C-alpha positions as CSV (number, residue, x, y, z in Angstrom):
1,X,10.9,8.3,5.1
2,X,9.2,7.3,1.5
3,X,5.5,6.7,2.1
4,X,2.7,5.8,-0.4
5,X,-0.8,6.7,0.5
6,X,-3.8,4.7,-0.9
7,X,-6.9,7.2,-0.9
8,X,-6.8,10.9,-1.5
9,X,-9.9,11.5,0.5
10,X,-10.0,14.1,3.6
11,X,-7.8,11.7,5.7
12,X,-5.4,10.9,2.8
13,X,-5.0,14.2,1.7
14,X,-4.6,15.6,5.2
15,X,-2.1,12.9,6.1
16,X,0.0,13.6,2.8
17,X,-0.1,17.3,3.6
18,X,1.3,16.3,7.5
19,X,3.9,13.9,6.3
20,X,5.3,16.2,3.6
21,X,5.3,19.2,6.2
22,X,7.4,16.8,8.5
23,X,9.8,16.3,5.5
24,X,8.8,13.1,4.0
25,X,8.6,12.0,0.4
26,X,4.9,11.3,-0.4
27,X,3.1,9.6,-3.2
28,X,-0.6,9.6,-3.1
29,X,-2.6,7.0,-5.1
30,X,-6.4,7.2,-6.1
31,X,-8.9,5.7,-8.6
32,X,-10.5,9.2,-8.8
33,X,-8.5,12.1,-9.9
34,X,-11.1,14.6,-8.4
35,X,-9.7,13.4,-4.9
36,X,-6.3,15.3,-5.6
37,X,-8.1,18.6,-5.7
38,X,-8.2,18.1,-1.8
39,X,-4.5,18.4,-1.6
40,X,-3.2,22.0,-1.4
41,X,-1.6,24.0,-4.3
42,X,1.7,23.7,-2.3
43,X,1.7,19.8,-2.2
44,X,5.1,18.7,-4.0
45,X,4.8,14.9,-3.6
46,X,3.4,12.7,-6.4
47,X,-0.4,12.3,-7.0
48,X,-1.2,9.3,-9.3
49,X,-4.2,8.0,-10.6
50,X,-4.4,4.2,-9.9
51,X,-5.7,1.3,-7.8
52,X,-3.8,0.1,-4.6
53,X,-5.3,-3.3,-5.0
54,X,-3.6,-3.5,-8.6
55,X,0.2,-4.7,-8.3
56,X,1.1,-2.8,-11.8
57,X,-0.6,0.3,-10.0
58,X,1.3,-0.2,-7.1
59,X,4.7,-0.6,-9.1
60,X,4.2,2.7,-11.3
61,X,3.7,4.3,-7.7
62,X,7.3,3.1,-6.6
63,X,6.0,0.9,-3.9
64,X,9.4,-1.2,-4.1
65,X,11.1,1.8,-2.7
66,X,8.9,2.8,-0.1
67,X,9.3,2.6,3.5
68,X,5.7,2.9,4.6
69,X,2.2,2.4,3.1
70,X,-1.0,3.5,4.4
71,X,-4.5,2.6,3.1
72,X,-7.2,5.0,3.7
73,X,-10.0,4.8,1.2
74,X,-13.7,4.5,2.2
75,X,-13.7,0.5,1.5
76,X,-12.6,-1.7,4.1
77,X,-11.9,-4.5,1.8
78,X,-10.0,-2.5,-0.7
79,X,-8.0,-1.6,2.3
80,X,-7.4,-4.6,4.0
81,X,-6.4,-6.4,0.4
82,X,-4.0,-3.4,-0.5
83,X,-2.2,-3.6,3.1
84,X,-1.9,-7.2,2.6
85,X,-0.3,-7.0,-0.7
86,X,2.0,-4.1,0.3
87,X,3.1,-6.4,3.4
88,X,3.2,-9.5,1.8
89,X,4.3,-9.2,-1.9
90,X,6.3,-6.1,-1.8
91,X,7.6,-6.5,1.7
92,X,6.9,-2.6,2.7
93,X,8.6,-2.3,6.2
94,X,5.4,-0.3,7.7
95,X,1.8,-1.1,6.4
96,X,-1.3,0.6,8.1
97,X,-4.8,0.5,7.1
98,X,-7.9,2.0,8.2
99,X,-10.9,-0.2,8.7
100,X,-14.4,1.2,9.8
101,X,-15.7,-2.3,11.1
102,X,-14.6,-2.9,14.6
103,X,-15.2,-6.6,14.3
104,X,-12.9,-6.7,11.4
105,X,-10.2,-4.6,12.9
106,X,-9.8,-7.2,15.6
107,X,-9.7,-10.1,13.0
108,X,-7.2,-8.5,10.8
109,X,-5.2,-7.4,13.7
110,X,-4.8,-10.7,14.8
111,X,-3.6,-11.8,11.1
112,X,-0.9,-9.1,11.8
113,X,-2.1,-6.1,10.0
114,X,-1.6,-2.6,11.6
115,X,-4.9,-1.2,11.6
116,X,-6.7,1.9,12.8
117,X,-10.6,1.9,13.3
118,X,-12.3,5.4,13.6
119,X,-15.5,3.7,14.5
120,X,-14.0,2.6,17.6
121,X,-11.9,5.4,18.6
122,X,-14.7,7.9,17.9
123,X,-17.3,5.8,20.3
124,X,-14.5,5.6,22.8
125,X,-13.9,9.3,23.0
126,X,-17.8,9.9,23.1
127,X,-18.1,7.3,25.8
128,X,-15.4,8.9,27.9
129,X,-17.1,12.6,27.4
130,X,-20.3,11.1,28.4
131,X,-18.7,9.8,31.8
């Protein structure tokens, strides 16, 4: 599977490493070149400087050939916008985005975006441990 990840923070870099270890072709895109330092020296995928909300950057990253797109920057708005572009403009088959705000997660899920909300997941996990 060919996967494009937007955001090379801890989650993006770790996800890229895991997917590559599973045999997938991974491209990771970030606006900050220092983010790529989080990738292991063994990373064989593509690390590209660019903005995942910009269609030209996405084209340079090869989004037209991608099987999946994942948006995991620190910014909910950027993740949501990039996910919508990947899904609606480029018709990427599998699109997932991280959204920190639980209220937004529900809204965007209802609009058809596949979302992951770490805030809700952690709160649920902590609640369960306190029970």
